[in-house]
N, C-alpha and C positions, 0 to 999 in steps of 0.2 A: 504494500500500500504506500501511498505518497504521504502518509501521516504516521505519527508515532502514538500508539495506544497501548496502555497496559491494562490487561483485563482485571476487573474488580470482582469477578465472580468467584465464589467459594466452590470447592469441589462438590459440596452438597447441592449447589444450584445448577449443576451441569446435567441436562436431561439425558444425554447419551454421548458416547464417544464418537468423535469426528475423525476423518482421515487426517494424516499428518500435515497436509497443507491447509487445514482449516483451523480456526480458533474461535472460542466463545468470548463474547463481550456482553456487557449490559447495554441495552438500547440507549440509555442515557449517555454512555460514553461516546456514542457515534453521532448524536444529534447536536447540531449547531444552532438551530432555530426552531421554535415551537410557537405558531401564531394562529390564534382563533380568527375566524372570518368576520365579515361585516354583519352587524345586527340590523335587521329590517323586519318590521311588523307586516302582516298580510295586507293591511290597507296601504302600505307603501310600495306594493308590488303592482305591476300593470303589464300591458302587452307591448310596451315600448320603453326605450332607455337602454341600459347596459344589461346583458344577460347575467343572471344571478344563479349560480350553480348551487343546488341544494342536495340534501341527502337522498331524495327520491330520484335524482339523476345518476346515482351510482348503481352499478349492477353488482352481481355476486362474483364476477370474474376478474375484478381488478380494472374494469373499464368504466365508462360513463356514456350517457346519451344526452341529447339535447331535445328529445321529444317533449313537447309542451313545456319547455323551459320558460320561466317567468323573468321579468325584467324590472329594473329599478333605476331611479335617477341617482347618480353618484357625483360628488364633488370632485374637483381635480385632485385634492389631497386624498380622498378615499380611493380614487382610482389608482393613484400611485402606490398606496399602501396595500390594497387588496387585489390588485390585478394579478391574474393567473398567467404563468409562463410555461413554456414547454419543459417537460420533465418535472414539474412540481408534483410532489407526493401529498395526497390528501387522505385524512382519516376521519370517519364519522364518529364523534365522541358522545353524542347525546340523542336519545330518542327511545324507541322500543328495543327490547332485547335482541330481536332479529336484525334490526337495522344498524345498531351500534357495532362498530368494528369493520364496517365496509371500507374499502380503500380504493384509490385509483391513482393513476399517473396521467397527467395532462399531456396530450399529444400536440401536434402542430396547431397553433392558433393564428389565424389571420384577422382576428377581431378581438376587441377588449371583452373580458369576462371577469367577474368578481365572484367570491364564494361566501356562503352562508356561515353564520357564527356557530352552528352545530358541527361544522367541519374545521379541522385544524390543518395547517400547512406545516409539514415537518421537513426541515433541510438537514442534510448530513454532511459530514466531513468530505472534502474533495477526494474523489477516488471510490466513494461508495455510491453505487448506482441506485436511484430511486426505483428503477425497473426491477432490480434484484430484490430490494426490500419488499416491493409490492407483490412479487411472485412468491417470495418466501412466506409471507403472511397468509397465503392461500393453502399452504400445506397443513393437513389436519393437526399435526402435533404443534404447529405454531399457532393455529387458531385457538387451541386449548388455552394457551397462555393469555391470549386476548380475552377469552371468555372468563378466565379466572379473575381478571381485573375489573369486570363489570360489576357495578354496585348501584343500588337504588331501590325503587319501589317496583311493584308488579307492572306499572304502566310506563314509568320513566326510568331509564337506565343511563348511566354515565360511565365514561372512562376518564380517570384522573391522571394528570401528567405524572405525578409522583409514582403511581403504580406502573404506568407504561415504561417509565425509565428503568425499572428493575427487570423488564422482560429480557431473557437471554437471547442473544442474536448470534448465529454462527456465520462467520465470514471466511471465505476461501482466499487463497492468494489471488493476485490481480488477474493472472492469466486465466484461472478457472472462473473467476467472477465474470470476466469479459466473455468467456465462452458461453456461460449460462445466460447472460444478458442478450447475447446475439441470438441464441436459440429462442428465448422468450419473445424477443422483438420480432423475429421471423414468424413465430407462431401467431403472435397477435396481429401482425400485418396482414396475414391471410384472413384472420377473423374480421379485421377492419375492412378489407376489400369486399368480403361477402356482405358485411353490413352496409357498405356504400351502395352495392348493387341492389340490396334489398330496399334501401331507402328510395332508390330511383323507381323500382318496381312498385313499391307502395304508393309513391307519388302518382304514378301512372294510373293505378287502380282508383285512387281517390279522385283524380281528375275526371275519370270516366263516370264514377258515381255522382260527383257533383254536376257534371254536364247532363246526365240523364235524369237524376232523381231530385235535384235541387233547382236547376235551371230549366228542366223539362225540355232540353234540346236533344233528346234521343232521336235516332233516325225514324222518320215517318215512313209510310208505305212507298214513298218515292226516294227514300234515302236522304231526305233533307231534314235539317233541325226542326223538330216538331213545333215548339212554341214560336221560334223566330220566323218560321214559315207560315204562321197564322193558324196553327192547330187549335181546335176547340178547347177552351178552358172554362171551368165552372167553379163558382165560389163554394167552398166547403166550410160550413159554420163551425164544425168541430175543430178543424185544424186552423181556422181563421186565415185561410189563404185560398187562392185559386189553384185547382189541380186539373190535370188533363181529363178529358172525357174517357170514361171507362175505368178510372182509378177510384179507390175507396179509402176512407179513413179507417184506422184500426188501432189496436194496442199491441205492444210487443208480445204479449201473451197469445195473440192470435196466430203468430208465426213461429213461436218458440216455446220450449219448456225450460223451467229453471229448477235446478237441483242444488240444495245446500250441501256443504261438505261434511267431513267426518269430525265428530267430537271425540277427543281423547285427552287424557291428562298425562303429566310427565312420567308417572309410574308405568305407563303402557308403552313408552318409547323403547324400541329395541335396537339392536345393532344391525347394520346393513348385512352382515354376514350370517345372521341367524336364518333358519328356515321358517317358512310360513309367514313372511312379512311382506308388506307392500309399501313403497315410498309415498310420502305425502307432500304435495306442493303447498306452500303457504303464500301469503300476500307478498312476501319479499322475493318470491321467485318470478314475479312479474315486474320487469324493469322496462319502463316505457310501454311499448306494446309487444315485448318479447318475453316469452316464457323460457326459463332455463331450468335444467334438471340438476343443478348444483345445490348443495346445502339443504337437501331434503331430510325429513325425519322418517323413521320407519315404525309402523305399528302392525299388530297381528292382522292377517287378512280377514279374520272373522269380524273385525270391527267395521269392515267396509262392505256396503251392499253393491250389487252389480251396477246399479244406477249411479253410484259414486265413482266409477272408473271412467277416466277420460278416453274419448275416442278422437281420431283425427278430425280436425276442423270443429271440435267443440270449442266454445269460448270460455276461458277462465276469467272471472271477474272478481275483484276485491269488494267485499260487501261491508266489512268492518275493519277498522284500523285505529291506532292511537292518534293518527293525524288525518285531518280532513282531505289533505292533498293526495292521499293514496286511495281514497274512496272512488270506486268506479274504474280504476285502471284495469285494462283487460288485454288479452292477447289470444291469438289462435293457438291451439295445441296441435303441433305438426308431427308428433313422434309416434312410434309404434310400441314403445314400452308400456307395460301395465303400470299405470300411475293413478293415484287418487289425489284428493285435495282436502285441506282443512276446513273447519267450520267457519272461519273468517272469510271464506271464498264461496263462490257458487259456480256451477257451470251452466251456460246457456246453450241449449241444443236446438238448432233450427229445425222447423218442420218442413217437409218436402224439399224443395230446391232453394230455399231461402238463405243458405249458409253464408254466401259471399255478400249478399245484400244486407243481411243482418249484421255481419261483422263490420261492414262499411258504416252502418248506422251507429254501432257501439263505439267506433273510432271518430265519429263526427263531432264537430264543435257543438252542435245542437244537443247531443247526448251529454257531453261533459258540462255544458251550461245548465242543463236541467238538473243534473246531479248536484252541482255546486249550489244551485238555488234551493234544493231540497235540504241540504246540510247547513246552509247559511244560518247563523244565529242559533243553532241548536248545540246542546252539550253532548249529545250522543252521536258519535261519528259512525253511523252505519246506514245501510240500505236494507229494507226488508223485501222479501220476494214479491209481495203484492204490489209494492210501489214500483218495482222494476217492470213487472209484467204489465203494469198499467200505463207505462210511458206511451204517449201518443206516437203513432207511426203511420206513414203513408204506405198503402198496400197496392203495388202495381199489379197489372194482370199477369197471369202465368207466362204467357208468351214473351212478355218483356223480361221477366226473370231468366228465362231460358236463354234469351239472346245475350243478356248481361253476363251470364255464367260462361258462355262460350268464349267471350273476350277475356274475362279476368281469371278464369280457372288456370290457364297456363302460367299467369303471373304468380299466383299464390303457390302453385306447385313448385316453381323455381325458388321462391322465398323459403318454402319448407325445406327443400333440398340443401340450400345454403345454411340454414339454421342447424340442420342435422350434421352437416360437415363441421360447423363451428363447435358443436357439442363434442364431436370426436376429437377435434384439435385441443379443446380444453381438457378432456380426459387424458390425452397423451401428455400434455404439460404437467398435469397434477400427478400422473403416474411416474414421470421421469424425474421430477425435481427431488423427491425424497431419496431416490436411488443415487442421484448425484451427491447428495449430502452425506450418505453413508459409504460412498466410495465404490458402490457396485458397478457404476458406469461412469464414463468420462465423455465430455463433449469436446471434440477437436475442432 
């Protein structure tokens, strides 16, 4: 390394023996700066200004997303102090037990962005890569150290600086660290490429949905935009708007079923390696509009009914959370694995051929605005099934849905394939890193 450090760890604090070219340190020995982010109340957030990165923008894989990011007005001094830069390492230190401990490393930024006060920016001695630290803290044995530092009530958990500084951190020699960082960056660059492609595909699907079902310029019988070309429109009193001839008003429950998740307590959680168990997705497994299969819990299969198992193109939605901003976030389930979901979530199953239309609706600004208005001013951060099934929705004729599906189905199929590839890349990373630490393998 390019710095001189003397380990302050006692032999009793060392979790396991490292290869000869590795050494244990306390995290506090490696840290040069520990900075909490900018405090902003919800009323100071808007849809314009400077992007304001919050805990819900962090995923479970050491990355972040800008889906539905909020904005705030910042002064010149605040921007200078809280602006994020490439390779900044962030740690979420306050919220629910599942959200606390999430980390990310900032990538290339061609715009200004600041970060929330529940996140801390941690800088390390020169020569210690934030990418390495970020990847290290995804290894199960290292996550346990983070979990042991969590303290607080059943609803609000915190990580305190004094406890984090005592966490043991293994460091290899520079050559080994550089090799690990190169592997992790290459792995993540492939994931990021897939994410960018998916973002473009999702944007295409959204554009088509808006064009057809919001602006009503779907192709008429002559292939021309319906409304723009003078298609017949009629006032609908229930929806308080004009809709095309032959279309109807309805409720979400008319085109979908909603199933609440599995209830379990901590005594029922099992090991992944035990027989007769099934993984459970929680609200924290939905980041932006992406479902990931990392950090799941496992419960006995007899706790789960057949209706509580997810199938491809089911929509997983967050129904309850300690934070209003997480209510309603949802994503398509693209995987083939047998997976269920917890009681704070629900699955929405489309009837007939409405799956892609329904998903576009659940991702729409109208849906999130409706949810926000329902939760605004209440102390209980949850949605009930009756409320969701009662959301007003426009019901197009069957032929229109079939035509829409023909166009967007290949887009969602490609998105799903990319997400499955991402999941395999993450599993490869998480399998390889512990083996690098104990010397079983080397990266050249």
